[in-house]
N, C-alpha and C positions, 0 to 999 in steps of 0.2 A: 582816175583818168576821166576826163570829160567825155560825154557822149558825142558821137560824131554825126555831123550832117552828111547825108549821102543819098545816092540813088541806087536802088538794087532791083534786079529782076530775078525771080525764082522760077525754075521749071518744076511743075507738079506732076507726080506719077502716083498711081494707085499702090498703096502699101498692103491693104487687105480689106476684106468685107466681113464684118462680124457675123452676119446672118446670110451671106451669099446673095443679098438683095441687089448688090452692085457688081456687075460683071466686068466693067472697064471704067476707067476715069483718067482724065488728063487735064492739064490746064497751066495757067501762068499766074503769078502774083507780082505786081509792081509796087514797090514801096519807096516813098520819098520822105526824107526828113530834112527840113530847112531850119537853119538857125536864124531866127528873126529877132536877134538881139535880146529882147526881154521875154521872148516866147519861142516855143517850138511849134512849127507848122508841119503836120504830117498828112500824107495821103496814101491810101492803099487801094489798088484796083485788083480784084480777084475774079478770075474767070475760070470756071470748071465745067467740063463736059463729061457727063456720066451716061453709061448704058446700064439700064436696070435689068433685072432677071427676066422681064417680059420682052426685052429687046428694044425698049423705047430709049431714044436719046433725049436727054434733058440738059439744057444749058442754064447755069446760074451765073449771074454777074453781080458782084457786090462792090460798092464804092463806099469808102470810109474816109472822112477827112476831119481833122481836129486842129484847133489852135490852143496850145496849153501854156499858160503863164509859167515861167521858170521858177517862180516862188511858190508854185503849187496852189495858187488862189483861185484859178478860173480855168474852165475848159469849155470851149465852143465846139459842138460836135454835130456831125451829119453822117447818117448811114442810110444807104438805099440798096435794096436787093431786087433784082429782076430775075424772073424765071421764065425762060423761053420768050424773052422780050417784054413781058408784062411786069409791072411793079408789084412785088409781093409783100414788101414791107418798107417802111421809111421811118426813121427816128431822127428828130432834130431837137436842139435845145442848148441850154447853157447851165453849167454847174459852177457853183461858187463855194469855196471852202475857207474857213478861218485858218490863219497861220500862227496865231499867238501861242506861246508855250502853254501846254495844258489843255488847249482847245484845238490844236492843229488837226485838220482833217474833218472837223465837224462842219456841216453845211447843208446845201440843198441842190437838187437838180431840177431845173425848171424846163419842162418839156413843152414844145410847141407842136410836135407830131410824134406818134400817131394821134395823140389828143393832148389838149392843154391840161397839165397837171403838175404837181410838185411832189417830189420824193425826198424825204430827209436822208442825209448821208451821215453815217456814224463817225464817232471820234476815231481818228487814225486813218481815215480814207486817203488813199493815194490816187493821183491821176496817172495816165498810162506811162508817160516818159519818166515821171518820178518813181513809179513802180519798177521800171527797168533799172533805173539808177540804184534803187534800194537793193534789188537782188544782186546786182553786180558788186555793190559795196559789201554786202554780206558774204559773197563768194570770196572777195579779196581778203576779207577778215578771217577766212577759214571756217565760216559757219556752214552748216549742212542744210538748215531749214529756215524758212521765213513764212510767216502767216500774217497777212494784212488784208483789210478790205480794199477793193479797187473799184473805181468808177471810171469806165472808159467810153460810155455813151453808145455801146452796141446793143444794150437791152433797155426795155421800157420800164423796168422795175427797180431802178436805182442801183446801189452798189452790190457787188458780189464779194464773197469771201474767196481768198486765194490761198493755196498752200503750195509753196515752192520747195522743191527738193534740188539741192545742188550736188552735182556729181563730178568728181575728178577734175577739180579746177587745176589747170596745168600752168605752172609758172615758166615752163620751157617748151613752148609749142614747136612743132616741126615745120617744115616748109609749107608755104601756102600758095594757092593758085593766084591770089591777088596780092601784089607786092605791098600795098598799103596796109594789109593785115598781118604781114610777116613779122614775127617776133613779139606779137602781143600775147599776153596771158589769155587763156581761153578755157572753156569747160562747158559741160552739158548741164542744162537745168530742165526740170519737169515742172510745169505749172498746171494745177487743177483748179477749176473755177466752180464754186458752189453757190447755190442760192442762199441769201441771207435767211437766218431762222425767222419763221413767222411767229408773231406774238401769240402766246397761249398754245403754241404747237406742243404736242406731247413728246415728239422726238425730232432731232435734227436729221435732215436728209443727208446721208453719207455718200450719195451718188453724185459725182460731178456733172455739171451741165456740159462741160467742154474740157478737153485736155490737150496740151501741146508740149512736145519735147523740143528744145532748141539748143543748138551749139552756138554759144555766144562768145564773142571776143570782148575784151575789157572796155572797148569803146562803144558797146551796144550794138554792133553789127553782128548779124547771124549769117552763117554760111550753110547750115542744114537745119531742117526742122521736120517733125512728124506731127500732123494735125489730126486729131480724132474727132470726127463729126458725128459720132454715135453709130450710124449704120456702117460707116466705112472710114478708113484712115488714108491719108495721103502724105507722101514724102515731098519735101521741097528742097531743092538744091540751088545754091546761088549760081546763076549763069552769067549775070552782068553786074559789075560793081564800079561805082564812080564816087570818090569822096567829093563833097561839096564844101566850098569855103563859106564862112559865116557872112551874113549880109553886112554891108557897111553901116555901122551904127553912128 
């Protein structure tokens, strides 16, 4: 099943704090996927308000936008994060990948911010929408696990390793809140993101940088998710959903 262009808004609530450093948290995430004929254009706006153990309120806002060629050959990416209104990080650039058999996924990420540099991308690297498509294809084929490098432009160090666990892919889903999702196969996946092994390192780091659990439909739309930010985790629930038609090509 092809991925669906859509507009989605998620309500975010605190799931838990690992070390009790966060007393409260809430927020929203808006996610848009546009079918631009030969590419996918995505944008994500994440706004989180937390209260820490000292009673301080901290607001973080993250904006993430990409344009990804459907053949997996190019990703233009922009990420910016603000903490209490001040820019705390920004990442910009373009990644290009080979698509020829035997060399697919090998390429480079050329960053323009936070500094100008180039990071090589290993064989088999997938871009974000291609990664989602790959895990859904694996789920529909009855596979339980998927392990591939991912480059999504959210970090300044190139590709990450991902390990995907697919749970209870359901070919007969129950009633859904949103009619456009009714009757679609669905299931829950867990994705762990790991730093790539450093050359000459004595041992690989087995602690993920980030983890997310997602309930996906076969068209790539998610209705629930749990995001682990390290100190605390948040649950996201689909609050608004609107399918979008492809652009006129």
